[in-house]
Structure formats: structure tokens, C-alpha cells
C-alpha positions as a printed Julia matrix, in Angstrom:
214×3 Matrix{Float64}:
 -48.7   -33.58  23.83
 -45.44  -35.5   23.55
 -42.28  -34.28  21.92
 -40.48  -36.8   19.8
 -37.75  -36.32  17.34
 -36.08  -38.76  14.97
 -32.27  -39.03  14.16
 -30.72  -39.69  10.77
 -30.9   -43.56  11.44
 -34.71  -43.21  11.99
 -34.5   -43.88  15.67
 -36.71  -41.85  18.07
 -35.01  -39.36  20.3
 -36.85  -38.86  23.58
 -37.07  -35.65  25.77
 -34.63  -37.13  28.33
 -31.91  -36.99  25.86
 -33.1   -34.06  23.77
 -33.45  -31.49  26.46
 -30.13  -32.15  28.31
 -28.37  -31.95  24.95
 -30.15  -28.49  24.18
 -29.25  -27.23  27.64
 -25.54  -28.16  27.14
 -25.58  -26.02  23.99
 -27.46  -23.06  25.44
 -30.53  -23.86  23.37
 -33.13  -24.72  25.92
 -35.41  -21.74  25.03
 -35.34  -22.46  21.36
 -36.29  -26.19  21.92
 -38.95  -25.42  24.43
 -40.42  -22.8   22.02
 -40.35  -25.06  19.09
 -42.19  -27.86  21.0
 -44.72  -25.44  22.48
 -45.59  -23.87  19.14
 -45.98  -27.18  17.41
 -48.17  -28.48  20.29
 -50.39  -25.6   19.89
 -50.89  -26.28  16.25
 -51.82  -29.83  16.78
 -54.87  -28.96  18.87
 -56.76  -28.38  15.65
 -56.69  -32.12  15.18
 -58.6   -32.83  18.26
 -62.36  -32.84  18.86
 -63.55  -29.34  19.92
 -64.43  -30.49  23.38
 -61.04  -31.74  24.12
 -58.2   -30.05  25.88
 -54.45  -30.37  25.19
 -51.81  -30.49  28.06
 -48.7   -28.99  26.92
 -45.32  -29.02  28.92
 -43.18  -26.1   29.29
 -39.91  -25.4   31.24
 -40.22  -22.22  33.42
 -36.5   -21.45  33.27
 -36.63  -21.37  29.49
 -39.0   -18.3   29.73
 -37.13  -15.23  30.82
 -39.76  -12.65  29.87
 -43.5   -14.09  29.52
 -44.8   -11.09  27.53
 -42.09  -11.66  25.0
 -41.35  -15.35  25.09
 -44.95  -16.41  25.02
 -46.58  -14.08  22.68
 -46.01  -16.3   19.68
 -47.76  -19.07  21.55
 -50.81  -16.7   22.07
 -50.67  -15.44  18.48
 -50.84  -18.85  16.95
 -53.79  -19.98  19.12
 -55.64  -16.77  18.28
 -54.82  -17.14  14.54
 -56.22  -20.72  14.51
 -59.25  -19.57  16.35
 -58.71  -22.08  19.16
 -60.41  -21.17  22.47
 -57.6   -20.58  24.9
 -59.48  -22.42  27.63
 -58.65  -25.7   25.73
 -54.92  -25.41  26.59
 -53.55  -26.59  29.81
 -49.75  -25.54  30.06
 -48.02  -27.89  32.36
 -45.02  -26.71  34.52
 -42.33  -29.42  34.47
 -39.52  -29.87  37.21
 -41.51  -27.76  39.74
 -39.55  -29.19  42.64
 -36.5   -27.54  41.19
 -37.94  -24.15  40.77
 -36.23  -21.52  43.1
 -37.73  -18.21  41.54
 -41.29  -18.51  42.66
 -42.0   -15.0   41.62
 -40.77  -15.82  37.98
 -43.07  -18.81  37.88
 -45.93  -16.76  39.1
 -45.44  -14.09  36.41
 -45.5   -16.85  33.66
 -48.71  -18.41  35.09
 -50.25  -15.08  35.46
 -49.47  -14.29  31.79
 -51.12  -17.59  30.73
 -54.11  -16.84  33.06
 -54.56  -13.33  31.72
 -54.79  -14.74  28.14
 -57.4   -17.26  29.19
 -55.15  -20.34  29.34
 -55.21  -22.96  31.99
 -52.06  -24.28  33.67
 -50.97  -27.41  35.79
 -48.1   -28.18  38.15
 -46.45  -31.45  37.29
 -44.84  -34.17  39.28
 -46.52  -33.21  42.46
 -45.69  -35.44  45.38
 -42.04  -35.88  44.16
 -40.79  -33.05  46.46
 -41.45  -30.86  49.34
 -41.03  -27.61  47.46
 -43.77  -28.59  44.96
 -46.21  -29.05  47.78
 -45.33  -25.75  49.23
 -45.88  -24.02  45.91
 -49.42  -25.22  45.64
 -50.91  -23.03  48.45
 -49.39  -20.03  46.92
 -50.02  -20.55  43.24
 -53.36  -22.31  43.49
 -53.23  -24.03  39.98
 -56.47  -25.22  38.41
 -54.77  -28.76  37.79
 -52.27  -30.59  39.8
 -50.73  -34.07  38.88
 -49.63  -36.7   41.18
 -46.27  -38.24  40.13
 -46.4   -41.77  38.61
 -43.96  -42.97  41.36
 -46.87  -42.63  43.78
 -49.59  -43.89  41.23
 -48.08  -47.23  40.04
 -48.76  -49.76  42.71
 -50.78  -47.55  44.99
 -53.65  -50.02  45.18
 -51.14  -52.36  47.0
 -49.0   -49.95  49.03
 -50.04  -48.29  52.25
 -47.26  -45.82  52.01
 -48.07  -44.71  48.37
 -51.73  -44.47  49.46
 -50.73  -42.13  52.36
 -48.98  -39.89  49.88
 -51.82  -39.98  47.34
 -54.35  -39.17  50.05
 -52.35  -36.22  51.42
 -51.94  -34.79  48.01
 -55.67  -35.31  47.17
 -56.6   -33.18  50.33
 -54.24  -30.55  49.36
 -55.61  -30.39  45.79
 -59.25  -30.17  47.14
 -58.21  -27.52  49.65
 -57.08  -25.25  46.9
 -60.06  -26.19  44.59
 -57.74  -27.81  42.08
 -58.5   -30.86  39.91
 -56.25  -33.81  40.94
 -54.85  -35.82  38.01
 -53.03  -39.09  38.37
 -50.24  -39.73  35.88
 -48.75  -42.97  34.64
 -51.78  -45.17  35.38
 -51.19  -48.72  34.0
 -53.4   -51.03  35.95
 -57.09  -51.15  36.51
 -56.53  -51.77  40.24
 -54.57  -48.5   40.65
 -57.19  -46.59  38.57
 -60.03  -48.03  40.58
 -58.43  -47.11  43.95
 -57.57  -43.69  42.99
 -61.03  -43.05  41.47
 -62.75  -44.31  44.36
 -60.82  -41.88  46.57
 -61.87  -38.8   44.61
 -59.31  -38.31  41.88
 -60.69  -36.35  38.9
 -58.52  -37.1   35.98
 -56.19  -39.92  34.84
 -53.51  -40.52  32.08
 -51.34  -43.42  31.23
 -50.95  -46.6   29.23
 -54.18  -48.05  30.62
 -56.06  -45.66  28.33
 -53.8   -45.33  25.36
 -50.12  -45.29  24.45
 -48.23  -42.38  22.59
 -49.02  -42.3   19.0
 -48.56  -39.77  16.17
 -52.27  -39.48  15.51
 -55.07  -38.7   18.01
 -57.31  -41.64  18.95
 -60.22  -41.99  16.52
 -62.42  -43.44  19.35
 -62.3   -42.04  22.83
 -61.26  -44.51  25.56
 -63.81  -44.97  28.29
 -63.03  -46.96  31.46
 -65.93  -47.45  33.79
């Protein structure tokens, strides 16, 4: 699920502009909550077997039982199975309060939701977190995905990350896949899931036909 806003001129405002503006005004929690709630509602538009990956910012959630109860309530009201949601932690390499992150993920887990760590491979702290948190899904940053089929250095990072994912029994997801060559290399090494422009570009409506790459 991607958050997009439109200004008065009709131009799209992207998260890299929106969230820093909200942070400067002390409104990160309000924006994060708004995006999360709307993303949960959109799941009703998907096929029943499809999962939705929804980003959230850990530092915007100060008390999980309070901040996330609306998210849980909406999912229950819409009768959407909680296992269809994968809440994705963004900016994990900047997280200093590991215990706070654990409390958030524990709350999601206790309510039947899945979660993922994003941007894995971008920093040492993120890799360190993996052993402790054991997330069901982990994502390799697009920096190491794009061009991996031609770069020995990126292949080394991708393989090291894949081993770590397997060690903690997590599904390895490669983000930002744009070429068939990179997709085929990652798939041949054992990566489980993929996302990127190779399969579909951002759109306001879900794909009517599922994309299949063999």
C-alpha cells in the first residue's frame, strides 16, 4: 500500500516530502495513523487470498495498545482476517529503542497480524535486529537488488542477507526489482518474494489480472 496525496494544483505529493513536513509540525503520529487506517480499509478491494503490506513508523507509536487499537478495530469491523496484513517497519536502521519496537511488533503478533522489517541490508543495526526480533518477513533494500545480477559486491550482500533470513526462518523479499536478469538471479538463489516495476507500477486501483513471471 502506497500513500499519495494531491496538492491544490493537482500535483502528487510523495512520502519523502509529506512525512518530513509532518515531522516538522509535530504531526507524524497523525499522518502515520491516517495512512495506516486508510490502507487497512483498502484491503477489502483485494482478492481474499492476497496480503497487504502496510508501512508504519515505530517512532510515531508511543503506546501500541492505544495507538494501534483503531487499526485492529477497523480490520475486525470489516471482517478481514488479520493474517492478510503485513505491517512493515520503515527506517529500521535508525531505531535505537529496540524494546519499544518489540512491544509494537508483539502487539501486532498478539492480534494475529504479520510484520516485516524494511530496508534490510542498508545498515548494520538492521542486521543486528534480525536475530533478536525474528520477523516473518525481511526485505532486501533496492540498493542491493538493482544490478545484483552484474555486481559481485551486491551479490555478496544479497547472499549474506538470504542466509540470515533462512537462519531465522523468515521469508526473504527483494524490493525494487526492475529487470528480468536481477529477478532470475535472486530467484535462483532462493529468494521467496519480489516487488518492483517489473511486476507492476503504482496505481490507484488493484491489478485486475495478477502478474505472473516464470
